[in-house]
C-alpha positions, 0 to 999 in steps of 0.5 A: 859521984862516980857517975858524974866523973864518967859523964865529965870524962865523956865531954873530954872525949868529945872535945878531943874529937873536935880538936882532932878534926880541927887538926886533921881537916882543913875544911874545919878551919874553913868552917871556923873562919866562916863562923867568925865572919858570920859572927862579925857580920852579925855584930857589925850589922846589929842583926836581931835576935832571931837572925842571931839564933838562925845563924848560930844554929847553921854554924853548929849544923855545918860543924856537926855535918863536917864532924860526921863527914870526917868520922865517916871518912876515917872509918871508911879508910880504916876498912880499906885504903883500896878503891871501893865503889861502895865506900866511895859512894858513902864518902860522897854522900857524907860530903854531900850532906856537908854541901847541902847545909852549907848551901842552905846556910849561904841562902839563909845568910843572903835572906838575913843580910840583904835587908840590912845592907839595902 
């Protein structure tokens, strides 16, 4: 039974981490609003199951990338608050990962939604 309690405690830490990111990162709120917009658009356009799965996976990937980016930024800030070329590059790379998934999510959204609109 102890192993189950430990496992469930892990979820609590995970949810706490997500909550911390939402409280401290304005970009998480932006991603949340975008996710709501996608879900509403899917519902209004009555998209098929495949489109639902693709858009939900992209929402999850964007949130995951933003969480990793936030974790990297917080860890880097813990190392030093001073200007550091390497830490700056690490932060830029992590931010670039978020941008990549978001750009591809928009491309996928256009591919999915344009046929429903026209």
